[in-house]
LOGU-577085 format. One record per residue (C-alpha): residue in three letters; x negated, y, z negated. Coordinates in nm, 3 decimals, decimal comma. Example, Ala and Ser with C-alpha at 12.3 -4.5 7.8 and 13.67 -1.06 7.14 Angstrom:
// residues 2
<pt><residuo>Ala</residuo><px>-1,230</px><py>-0,450</py><pz>-0,780</pz></pt>
<pt><residuo>Ser</residuo><px>-1,367</px><py>-0,106</py><pz>-0,714</pz></pt>
//
This chain:
// residues 245
<pt><residuo>Unk</residuo><px>5,258</px><py>1,745</py><pz>-1,930</pz></pt>
<pt><residuo>Unk</residuo><px>4,999</px><py>1,615</py><pz>-2,175</pz></pt>
<pt><residuo>Unk</residuo><px>4,819</px><py>1,439</py><pz>-1,888</pz></pt>
<pt><residuo>Unk</residuo><px>4,797</px><py>1,767</py><pz>-1,693</pz></pt>
<pt><residuo>Unk</residuo><px>4,658</px><py>1,953</py><pz>-1,997</pz></pt>
<pt><residuo>Unk</residuo><px>4,403</px><py>1,676</py><pz>-2,053</pz></pt>
<pt><residuo>Unk</residuo><px>4,296</px><py>1,689</py><pz>-1,689</pz></pt>
<pt><residuo>Unk</residuo><px>4,249</px><py>2,067</py><pz>-1,707</pz></pt>
<pt><residuo>Unk</residuo><px>4,051</px><py>2,033</py><pz>-2,030</pz></pt>
<pt><residuo>Unk</residuo><px>3,821</px><py>1,776</py><pz>-1,869</pz></pt>
<pt><residuo>Unk</residuo><px>3,766</px><py>2,001</py><pz>-1,565</pz></pt>
<pt><residuo>Unk</residuo><px>3,686</px><py>2,302</py><pz>-1,788</pz></pt>
<pt><residuo>Unk</residuo><px>3,457</px><py>2,092</py><pz>-2,002</pz></pt>
<pt><residuo>Unk</residuo><px>3,276</px><py>1,978</py><pz>-1,691</pz></pt>
<pt><residuo>Unk</residuo><px>3,240</px><py>2,334</py><pz>-1,565</pz></pt>
<pt><residuo>Unk</residuo><px>3,105</px><py>2,436</py><pz>-1,903</pz></pt>
<pt><residuo>Unk</residuo><px>2,843</px><py>2,162</py><pz>-1,886</pz></pt>
<pt><residuo>Unk</residuo><px>2,743</px><py>2,269</py><pz>-1,536</pz></pt>
<pt><residuo>Unk</residuo><px>2,726</px><py>2,634</py><pz>-1,640</pz></pt>
<pt><residuo>Unk</residuo><px>2,523</px><py>2,545</py><pz>-1,945</pz></pt>
<pt><residuo>Unk</residuo><px>2,282</px><py>2,347</py><pz>-1,731</pz></pt>
<pt><residuo>Unk</residuo><px>2,246</px><py>2,639</py><pz>-1,491</pz></pt>
<pt><residuo>Unk</residuo><px>2,170</px><py>2,875</py><pz>-1,781</pz></pt>
<pt><residuo>Unk</residuo><px>1,912</px><py>2,632</py><pz>-1,918</pz></pt>
<pt><residuo>Unk</residuo><px>1,751</px><py>2,604</py><pz>-1,576</pz></pt>
<pt><residuo>Unk</residuo><px>1,735</px><py>2,985</py><pz>-1,546</pz></pt>
<pt><residuo>Unk</residuo><px>1,620</px><py>3,070</py><pz>-1,897</pz></pt>
<pt><residuo>Unk</residuo><px>1,409</px><py>2,759</py><pz>-1,958</pz></pt>
<pt><residuo>Unk</residuo><px>1,305</px><py>2,645</py><pz>-1,607</pz></pt>
<pt><residuo>Unk</residuo><px>1,046</px><py>2,399</py><pz>-1,745</pz></pt>
<pt><residuo>Unk</residuo><px>1,298</px><py>2,243</py><pz>-1,983</pz></pt>
<pt><residuo>Unk</residuo><px>1,446</px><py>2,034</py><pz>-1,703</pz></pt>
<pt><residuo>Unk</residuo><px>1,113</px><py>1,941</py><pz>-1,544</pz></pt>
<pt><residuo>Unk</residuo><px>0,839</px><py>1,701</py><pz>-1,636</pz></pt>
<pt><residuo>Unk</residuo><px>0,530</px><py>1,864</py><pz>-1,781</pz></pt>
<pt><residuo>Unk</residuo><px>0,249</px><py>1,923</py><pz>-1,533</pz></pt>
<pt><residuo>Unk</residuo><px>-0,044</px><py>1,681</py><pz>-1,548</pz></pt>
<pt><residuo>Unk</residuo><px>-0,362</px><py>1,843</py><pz>-1,675</pz></pt>
<pt><residuo>Unk</residuo><px>-0,684</px><py>1,682</py><pz>-1,548</pz></pt>
<pt><residuo>Unk</residuo><px>-0,937</px><py>1,621</py><pz>-1,824</pz></pt>
<pt><residuo>Unk</residuo><px>-1,286</px><py>1,475</py><pz>-1,852</pz></pt>
<pt><residuo>Unk</residuo><px>-1,135</px><py>1,126</py><pz>-1,815</pz></pt>
<pt><residuo>Unk</residuo><px>-0,979</px><py>1,222</py><pz>-1,479</pz></pt>
<pt><residuo>Unk</residuo><px>-1,133</px><py>1,212</py><pz>-1,132</pz></pt>
<pt><residuo>Unk</residuo><px>-1,022</px><py>1,324</py><pz>-0,788</pz></pt>
<pt><residuo>Unk</residuo><px>-1,099</px><py>1,089</py><pz>-0,497</pz></pt>
<pt><residuo>Unk</residuo><px>-1,107</px><py>1,270</py><pz>-0,161</pz></pt>
<pt><residuo>Unk</residuo><px>-1,075</px><py>1,006</py><pz>0,110</pz></pt>
<pt><residuo>Unk</residuo><px>-1,222</px><py>1,042</py><pz>0,461</pz></pt>
<pt><residuo>Unk</residuo><px>-1,149</px><py>1,407</py><pz>0,541</pz></pt>
<pt><residuo>Unk</residuo><px>-1,372</px><py>1,378</py><pz>0,848</pz></pt>
<pt><residuo>Unk</residuo><px>-1,372</px><py>1,537</py><pz>1,189</pz></pt>
<pt><residuo>Unk</residuo><px>-1,263</px><py>1,219</py><pz>1,371</pz></pt>
<pt><residuo>Unk</residuo><px>-0,942</px><py>1,215</py><pz>1,164</pz></pt>
<pt><residuo>Unk</residuo><px>-0,867</px><py>1,586</py><pz>1,214</pz></pt>
<pt><residuo>Unk</residuo><px>-0,698</px><py>1,749</py><pz>1,516</pz></pt>
<pt><residuo>Unk</residuo><px>-0,915</px><py>1,695</py><pz>1,824</pz></pt>
<pt><residuo>Unk</residuo><px>-1,085</px><py>1,389</py><pz>1,674</pz></pt>
<pt><residuo>Unk</residuo><px>-1,093</px><py>1,044</py><pz>1,832</pz></pt>
<pt><residuo>Unk</residuo><px>-0,854</px><py>0,904</py><pz>1,569</pz></pt>
<pt><residuo>Unk</residuo><px>-0,673</px><py>1,221</py><pz>1,472</pz></pt>
<pt><residuo>Unk</residuo><px>-0,410</px><py>1,193</py><pz>1,199</pz></pt>
<pt><residuo>Unk</residuo><px>-0,113</px><py>1,420</py><pz>1,271</pz></pt>
<pt><residuo>Unk</residuo><px>-0,147</px><py>1,741</py><pz>1,065</pz></pt>
<pt><residuo>Unk</residuo><px>-0,458</px><py>1,598</py><pz>0,902</pz></pt>
<pt><residuo>Unk</residuo><px>-0,613</px><py>1,942</py><pz>0,870</pz></pt>
<pt><residuo>Unk</residuo><px>-0,325</px><py>2,050</py><pz>0,643</pz></pt>
<pt><residuo>Unk</residuo><px>-0,463</px><py>1,845</py><pz>0,356</pz></pt>
<pt><residuo>Unk</residuo><px>-0,779</px><py>2,057</py><pz>0,331</pz></pt>
<pt><residuo>Unk</residuo><px>-0,639</px><py>2,370</py><pz>0,159</pz></pt>
<pt><residuo>Unk</residuo><px>-0,434</px><py>2,152</py><pz>-0,077</pz></pt>
<pt><residuo>Unk</residuo><px>-0,742</px><py>1,950</py><pz>-0,172</pz></pt>
<pt><residuo>Unk</residuo><px>-0,950</px><py>2,265</py><pz>-0,217</pz></pt>
<pt><residuo>Unk</residuo><px>-0,687</px><py>2,406</py><pz>-0,449</pz></pt>
<pt><residuo>Unk</residuo><px>-0,637</px><py>2,105</py><pz>-0,674</pz></pt>
<pt><residuo>Unk</residuo><px>-1,007</px><py>2,016</py><pz>-0,681</pz></pt>
<pt><residuo>Unk</residuo><px>-1,075</px><py>2,329</py><pz>-0,886</pz></pt>
<pt><residuo>Unk</residuo><px>-0,914</px><py>2,156</py><pz>-1,183</pz></pt>
<pt><residuo>Unk</residuo><px>-1,142</px><py>1,850</py><pz>-1,171</pz></pt>
<pt><residuo>Unk</residuo><px>-1,489</px><py>1,817</py><pz>-1,320</pz></pt>
<pt><residuo>Unk</residuo><px>-1,519</px><py>1,472</py><pz>-1,157</pz></pt>
<pt><residuo>Unk</residuo><px>-1,483</px><py>1,450</py><pz>-0,779</pz></pt>
<pt><residuo>Unk</residuo><px>-1,588</px><py>1,170</py><pz>-0,544</pz></pt>
<pt><residuo>Unk</residuo><px>-1,562</px><py>1,187</py><pz>-0,164</pz></pt>
<pt><residuo>Unk</residuo><px>-1,571</px><py>0,906</py><pz>0,089</pz></pt>
<pt><residuo>Unk</residuo><px>-1,684</px><py>0,884</py><pz>0,451</pz></pt>
<pt><residuo>Unk</residuo><px>-1,613</px><py>0,620</py><pz>0,710</pz></pt>
<pt><residuo>Unk</residuo><px>-1,966</px><py>0,544</py><pz>0,834</pz></pt>
<pt><residuo>Unk</residuo><px>-1,945</px><py>0,289</py><pz>1,114</pz></pt>
<pt><residuo>Unk</residuo><px>-2,218</px><py>0,141</py><pz>1,329</pz></pt>
<pt><residuo>Unk</residuo><px>-2,189</px><py>0,174</py><pz>1,705</pz></pt>
<pt><residuo>Unk</residuo><px>-1,995</px><py>-0,127</py><pz>1,835</pz></pt>
<pt><residuo>Unk</residuo><px>-1,827</px><py>-0,184</py><pz>1,499</pz></pt>
<pt><residuo>Unk</residuo><px>-1,599</px><py>-0,487</py><pz>1,479</pz></pt>
<pt><residuo>Unk</residuo><px>-1,299</px><py>-0,264</py><pz>1,404</pz></pt>
<pt><residuo>Unk</residuo><px>-1,330</px><py>-0,080</py><pz>1,736</pz></pt>
<pt><residuo>Unk</residuo><px>-1,102</px><py>-0,192</py><pz>2,019</pz></pt>
<pt><residuo>Unk</residuo><px>-1,393</px><py>-0,131</py><pz>2,257</pz></pt>
<pt><residuo>Unk</residuo><px>-1,577</px><py>-0,420</py><pz>2,088</pz></pt>
<pt><residuo>Unk</residuo><px>-1,309</px><py>-0,671</py><pz>2,195</pz></pt>
<pt><residuo>Unk</residuo><px>-1,262</px><py>-0,745</py><pz>2,564</pz></pt>
<pt><residuo>Unk</residuo><px>-0,910</px><py>-0,675</py><pz>2,687</pz></pt>
<pt><residuo>Unk</residuo><px>-0,794</px><py>-0,523</py><pz>2,358</pz></pt>
<pt><residuo>Unk</residuo><px>-0,645</px><py>-0,176</py><pz>2,313</pz></pt>
<pt><residuo>Unk</residuo><px>-0,639</px><py>0,052</py><pz>2,008</pz></pt>
<pt><residuo>Unk</residuo><px>-0,375</px><py>-0,041</py><pz>1,749</pz></pt>
<pt><residuo>Unk</residuo><px>-0,359</px><py>-0,404</py><pz>1,859</pz></pt>
<pt><residuo>Unk</residuo><px>-0,471</px><py>-0,659</py><pz>1,603</pz></pt>
<pt><residuo>Unk</residuo><px>-0,714</px><py>-0,948</py><pz>1,595</pz></pt>
<pt><residuo>Unk</residuo><px>-0,779</px><py>-1,224</py><pz>1,344</pz></pt>
<pt><residuo>Unk</residuo><px>-1,121</px><py>-1,202</py><pz>1,185</pz></pt>
<pt><residuo>Unk</residuo><px>-1,282</px><py>-1,424</py><pz>0,919</pz></pt>
<pt><residuo>Unk</residuo><px>-1,156</px><py>-1,190</py><pz>0,645</pz></pt>
<pt><residuo>Unk</residuo><px>-0,802</px><py>-1,154</py><pz>0,783</pz></pt>
<pt><residuo>Unk</residuo><px>-0,598</px><py>-0,951</py><pz>1,032</pz></pt>
<pt><residuo>Unk</residuo><px>-0,776</px><py>-0,643</py><pz>1,162</pz></pt>
<pt><residuo>Unk</residuo><px>-0,614</px><py>-0,340</py><pz>1,327</pz></pt>
<pt><residuo>Unk</residuo><px>-0,831</px><py>-0,224</py><pz>1,616</pz></pt>
<pt><residuo>Unk</residuo><px>-0,911</px><py>0,145</py><pz>1,634</pz></pt>
<pt><residuo>Unk</residuo><px>-1,056</px><py>0,386</py><pz>1,886</pz></pt>
<pt><residuo>Unk</residuo><px>-1,429</px><py>0,436</py><pz>1,826</pz></pt>
<pt><residuo>Unk</residuo><px>-1,456</px><py>0,674</py><pz>1,532</pz></pt>
<pt><residuo>Unk</residuo><px>-1,686</px><py>0,800</py><pz>1,256</pz></pt>
<pt><residuo>Unk</residuo><px>-2,003</px><py>0,655</py><pz>1,406</pz></pt>
<pt><residuo>Unk</residuo><px>-2,302</px><py>0,710</py><pz>1,180</pz></pt>
<pt><residuo>Unk</residuo><px>-2,479</px><py>1,041</py><pz>1,232</pz></pt>
<pt><residuo>Unk</residuo><px>-2,227</px><py>1,187</py><pz>1,477</pz></pt>
<pt><residuo>Unk</residuo><px>-2,033</px><py>1,508</py><pz>1,430</pz></pt>
<pt><residuo>Unk</residuo><px>-1,713</px><py>1,305</py><pz>1,420</pz></pt>
<pt><residuo>Unk</residuo><px>-1,834</px><py>1,133</py><pz>1,105</pz></pt>
<pt><residuo>Unk</residuo><px>-1,905</px><py>1,463</py><pz>0,929</pz></pt>
<pt><residuo>Unk</residuo><px>-1,681</px><py>1,587</py><pz>0,651</pz></pt>
<pt><residuo>Unk</residuo><px>-1,461</px><py>1,882</py><pz>0,740</pz></pt>
<pt><residuo>Unk</residuo><px>-1,658</px><py>2,207</py><pz>0,721</pz></pt>
<pt><residuo>Unk</residuo><px>-1,354</px><py>2,366</py><pz>0,555</pz></pt>
<pt><residuo>Unk</residuo><px>-1,371</px><py>2,147</py><pz>0,246</pz></pt>
<pt><residuo>Unk</residuo><px>-1,479</px><py>2,359</py><pz>-0,049</pz></pt>
<pt><residuo>Unk</residuo><px>-1,548</px><py>2,119</py><pz>-0,333</pz></pt>
<pt><residuo>Unk</residuo><px>-1,903</px><py>2,199</py><pz>-0,447</pz></pt>
<pt><residuo>Unk</residuo><px>-1,875</px><py>1,995</py><pz>-0,767</pz></pt>
<pt><residuo>Unk</residuo><px>-1,833</px><py>1,665</py><pz>-0,579</pz></pt>
<pt><residuo>Unk</residuo><px>-2,108</px><py>1,453</py><pz>-0,732</pz></pt>
<pt><residuo>Unk</residuo><px>-2,092</px><py>1,142</py><pz>-0,514</pz></pt>
<pt><residuo>Unk</residuo><px>-2,018</px><py>1,051</py><pz>-0,153</pz></pt>
<pt><residuo>Unk</residuo><px>-1,932</px><py>0,686</py><pz>-0,090</pz></pt>
<pt><residuo>Unk</residuo><px>-2,008</px><py>0,574</py><pz>0,266</pz></pt>
<pt><residuo>Unk</residuo><px>-1,807</px><py>0,272</py><pz>0,376</pz></pt>
<pt><residuo>Unk</residuo><px>-1,766</px><py>0,056</py><pz>0,683</pz></pt>
<pt><residuo>Unk</residuo><px>-2,139</px><py>0,052</py><pz>0,757</pz></pt>
<pt><residuo>Unk</residuo><px>-2,153</px><py>-0,328</py><pz>0,780</pz></pt>
<pt><residuo>Unk</residuo><px>-2,099</px><py>-0,401</py><pz>1,149</pz></pt>
<pt><residuo>Unk</residuo><px>-1,892</px><py>-0,716</py><pz>1,101</pz></pt>
<pt><residuo>Unk</residuo><px>-1,642</px><py>-0,605</py><pz>0,836</pz></pt>
<pt><residuo>Unk</residuo><px>-1,415</px><py>-0,302</py><pz>0,808</pz></pt>
<pt><residuo>Unk</residuo><px>-1,378</px><py>-0,102</py><pz>0,489</pz></pt>
<pt><residuo>Unk</residuo><px>-1,071</px><py>0,106</py><pz>0,408</pz></pt>
<pt><residuo>Unk</residuo><px>-1,090</px><py>0,119</py><pz>0,030</pz></pt>
<pt><residuo>Unk</residuo><px>-1,338</px><py>0,333</py><pz>-0,162</pz></pt>
<pt><residuo>Unk</residuo><px>-1,383</px><py>0,035</py><pz>-0,396</pz></pt>
<pt><residuo>Unk</residuo><px>-1,397</px><py>-0,286</py><pz>-0,191</pz></pt>
<pt><residuo>Unk</residuo><px>-1,454</px><py>-0,375</py><pz>0,172</pz></pt>
<pt><residuo>Unk</residuo><px>-1,186</px><py>-0,552</py><pz>0,377</pz></pt>
<pt><residuo>Unk</residuo><px>-1,330</px><py>-0,893</py><pz>0,290</pz></pt>
<pt><residuo>Unk</residuo><px>-1,197</px><py>-0,836</py><pz>-0,062</pz></pt>
<pt><residuo>Unk</residuo><px>-1,535</px><py>-0,924</py><pz>-0,214</pz></pt>
<pt><residuo>Unk</residuo><px>-1,803</px><py>-0,670</py><pz>-0,124</pz></pt>
<pt><residuo>Unk</residuo><px>-1,783</px><py>-0,374</py><pz>-0,361</pz></pt>
<pt><residuo>Unk</residuo><px>-1,909</px><py>-0,019</py><pz>-0,320</pz></pt>
<pt><residuo>Unk</residuo><px>-2,001</px><py>0,025</py><pz>-0,686</pz></pt>
<pt><residuo>Unk</residuo><px>-1,744</px><py>0,302</py><pz>-0,732</pz></pt>
<pt><residuo>Unk</residuo><px>-1,557</px><py>0,133</py><pz>-1,018</pz></pt>
<pt><residuo>Unk</residuo><px>-1,878</px><py>0,094</py><pz>-1,218</pz></pt>
<pt><residuo>Unk</residuo><px>-1,974</px><py>0,456</py><pz>-1,147</pz></pt>
<pt><residuo>Unk</residuo><px>-1,640</px><py>0,586</py><pz>-1,274</pz></pt>
<pt><residuo>Unk</residuo><px>-1,634</px><py>0,362</py><pz>-1,580</pz></pt>
<pt><residuo>Unk</residuo><px>-1,988</px><py>0,468</py><pz>-1,672</pz></pt>
<pt><residuo>Unk</residuo><px>-1,853</px><py>0,823</py><pz>-1,684</pz></pt>
<pt><residuo>Unk</residuo><px>-1,557</px><py>0,713</py><pz>-1,895</pz></pt>
<pt><residuo>Unk</residuo><px>-1,304</px><py>0,800</py><pz>-1,624</pz></pt>
<pt><residuo>Unk</residuo><px>-0,965</px><py>0,638</py><pz>-1,680</pz></pt>
<pt><residuo>Unk</residuo><px>-0,728</px><py>0,830</py><pz>-1,453</pz></pt>
<pt><residuo>Unk</residuo><px>-0,762</px><py>0,877</py><pz>-1,076</pz></pt>
<pt><residuo>Unk</residuo><px>-0,593</px><py>1,115</py><pz>-0,834</pz></pt>
<pt><residuo>Unk</residuo><px>-0,623</px><py>1,013</py><pz>-0,467</pz></pt>
<pt><residuo>Unk</residuo><px>-0,596</px><py>1,249</py><pz>-0,169</pz></pt>
<pt><residuo>Unk</residuo><px>-0,704</px><py>1,250</py><pz>0,194</pz></pt>
<pt><residuo>Unk</residuo><px>-0,665</px><py>1,044</py><pz>0,511</pz></pt>
<pt><residuo>Unk</residuo><px>-0,484</px><py>0,836</py><pz>0,599</pz></pt>
<pt><residuo>Unk</residuo><px>-0,207</px><py>0,764</py><pz>0,348</pz></pt>
<pt><residuo>Unk</residuo><px>-0,117</px><py>0,422</py><pz>0,483</pz></pt>
<pt><residuo>Unk</residuo><px>-0,469</px><py>0,289</py><pz>0,524</pz></pt>
<pt><residuo>Unk</residuo><px>-0,774</px><py>0,421</py><pz>0,338</pz></pt>
<pt><residuo>Unk</residuo><px>-0,574</px><py>0,615</py><pz>0,076</pz></pt>
<pt><residuo>Unk</residuo><px>-0,338</px><py>0,325</py><pz>0,004</pz></pt>
<pt><residuo>Unk</residuo><px>-0,612</px><py>0,061</py><pz>-0,005</pz></pt>
<pt><residuo>Unk</residuo><px>-0,813</px><py>0,283</py><pz>-0,240</pz></pt>
<pt><residuo>Unk</residuo><px>-0,513</px><py>0,336</py><pz>-0,470</pz></pt>
<pt><residuo>Unk</residuo><px>-0,432</px><py>-0,035</py><pz>-0,480</pz></pt>
<pt><residuo>Unk</residuo><px>-0,792</px><py>-0,126</py><pz>-0,562</pz></pt>
<pt><residuo>Unk</residuo><px>-0,801</px><py>0,146</py><pz>-0,827</pz></pt>
<pt><residuo>Unk</residuo><px>-0,508</px><py>-0,024</py><pz>-1,000</pz></pt>
<pt><residuo>Unk</residuo><px>-0,680</px><py>-0,363</py><pz>-0,974</pz></pt>
<pt><residuo>Unk</residuo><px>-0,984</px><py>-0,207</py><pz>-1,141</pz></pt>
<pt><residuo>Unk</residuo><px>-0,766</px><py>-0,089</py><pz>-1,429</pz></pt>
<pt><residuo>Unk</residuo><px>-0,737</px><py>0,283</py><pz>-1,357</pz></pt>
<pt><residuo>Unk</residuo><px>-0,419</px><py>0,486</py><pz>-1,403</pz></pt>
<pt><residuo>Unk</residuo><px>-0,364</px><py>0,599</py><pz>-1,045</pz></pt>
<pt><residuo>Unk</residuo><px>-0,181</px><py>0,884</py><pz>-0,876</pz></pt>
<pt><residuo>Unk</residuo><px>-0,151</px><py>0,957</py><pz>-0,504</pz></pt>
<pt><residuo>Unk</residuo><px>-0,100</px><py>1,327</py><pz>-0,428</pz></pt>
<pt><residuo>Unk</residuo><px>0,146</px><py>1,301</py><pz>-0,141</pz></pt>
<pt><residuo>Unk</residuo><px>0,115</px><py>1,652</py><pz>0,004</pz></pt>
<pt><residuo>Unk</residuo><px>-0,266</px><py>1,621</py><pz>-0,007</pz></pt>
<pt><residuo>Unk</residuo><px>-0,244</px><py>1,319</py><pz>0,227</pz></pt>
<pt><residuo>Unk</residuo><px>-0,123</px><py>1,248</py><pz>0,580</pz></pt>
<pt><residuo>Unk</residuo><px>-0,044</px><py>0,911</py><pz>0,735</pz></pt>
<pt><residuo>Unk</residuo><px>-0,083</px><py>0,735</py><pz>1,069</pz></pt>
<pt><residuo>Unk</residuo><px>0,241</px><py>0,531</py><pz>1,041</pz></pt>
<pt><residuo>Unk</residuo><px>0,167</px><py>0,254</py><pz>1,288</pz></pt>
<pt><residuo>Unk</residuo><px>0,467</px><py>0,019</py><pz>1,314</pz></pt>
<pt><residuo>Unk</residuo><px>0,613</px><py>0,111</py><pz>0,976</pz></pt>
<pt><residuo>Unk</residuo><px>0,280</px><py>0,108</py><pz>0,794</pz></pt>
<pt><residuo>Unk</residuo><px>0,354</px><py>0,425</py><pz>0,596</pz></pt>
<pt><residuo>Unk</residuo><px>0,674</px><py>0,297</py><pz>0,431</pz></pt>
<pt><residuo>Unk</residuo><px>0,506</px><py>-0,035</py><pz>0,357</pz></pt>
<pt><residuo>Unk</residuo><px>0,208</px><py>0,139</py><pz>0,200</pz></pt>
<pt><residuo>Unk</residuo><px>0,427</px><py>0,344</py><pz>-0,033</pz></pt>
<pt><residuo>Unk</residuo><px>0,624</px><py>0,033</py><pz>-0,129</pz></pt>
<pt><residuo>Unk</residuo><px>0,306</px><py>-0,164</py><pz>-0,200</pz></pt>
<pt><residuo>Unk</residuo><px>0,164</px><py>0,120</py><pz>-0,407</pz></pt>
<pt><residuo>Unk</residuo><px>0,485</px><py>0,159</py><pz>-0,608</pz></pt>
<pt><residuo>Unk</residuo><px>0,491</px><py>-0,214</py><pz>-0,680</pz></pt>
<pt><residuo>Unk</residuo><px>0,132</px><py>-0,194</py><pz>-0,806</pz></pt>
<pt><residuo>Unk</residuo><px>0,214</px><py>0,091</py><pz>-1,043</pz></pt>
<pt><residuo>Unk</residuo><px>0,062</px><py>0,375</py><pz>-0,840</pz></pt>
<pt><residuo>Unk</residuo><px>0,238</px><py>0,702</py><pz>-0,920</pz></pt>
<pt><residuo>Unk</residuo><px>0,348</px><py>0,927</py><pz>-0,633</pz></pt>
<pt><residuo>Unk</residuo><px>0,315</px><py>1,298</py><pz>-0,713</pz></pt>
<pt><residuo>Unk</residuo><px>0,287</px><py>1,638</py><pz>-0,545</pz></pt>
<pt><residuo>Unk</residuo><px>0,002</px><py>1,886</py><pz>-0,585</pz></pt>
<pt><residuo>Unk</residuo><px>0,241</px><py>2,112</py><pz>-0,781</pz></pt>
<pt><residuo>Unk</residuo><px>0,258</px><py>1,840</py><pz>-1,048</pz></pt>
<pt><residuo>Unk</residuo><px>-0,109</px><py>1,901</py><pz>-1,131</pz></pt>
<pt><residuo>Unk</residuo><px>-0,170</px><py>2,186</py><pz>-1,374</pz></pt>
<pt><residuo>Unk</residuo><px>-0,413</px><py>2,447</py><pz>-1,249</pz></pt>
//
């Protein structure tokens, strides 16, 4: 008898806890959520490679790549510091499959700086494909970093080329402006976004990747690996709704 009463009491107590939680969630909806992150003068938004070649109809289109544009436009309004990047390849770039006899896009080759994924020709200097999306509306962007313009080395990261040595100068630019916290958005999550985020951590910046402001290619599990690598490096994965307007 006592056991049955105790069981009923535990059930009722549990229901009371659940009910109380529901009331808290209704009356104080922010009480159960983390506070939104408010960008300040020590924060910067990095908009990675939102270019025509990576958008629908482009030569290396990222699925749903155009969907990042309105998200980026919305969150960018909260940032005084914005930097954009552009892939800016030479014709016949070493990362193009067309530069390697018998090779097809998404195969790999070994180059002096390591393993290189081969891509369709894309973002060739001065072409419309290399242009930033006309729908981007971020007038306060103060710097555009062009990368991948050395013919014999690829460049995914906004900070360092694929040889791991040649820098773009971005870290020095940000530190000169006393930026300490970076938010990364753009294309593609598992390549240029991830490499940028990882290098940002190496350079000592607190780093966030805004997941719904990015889209990935996901070649042979590359997206899951990129997220795992970023998490291991201390990159924080957030949504645009986590950024205070």
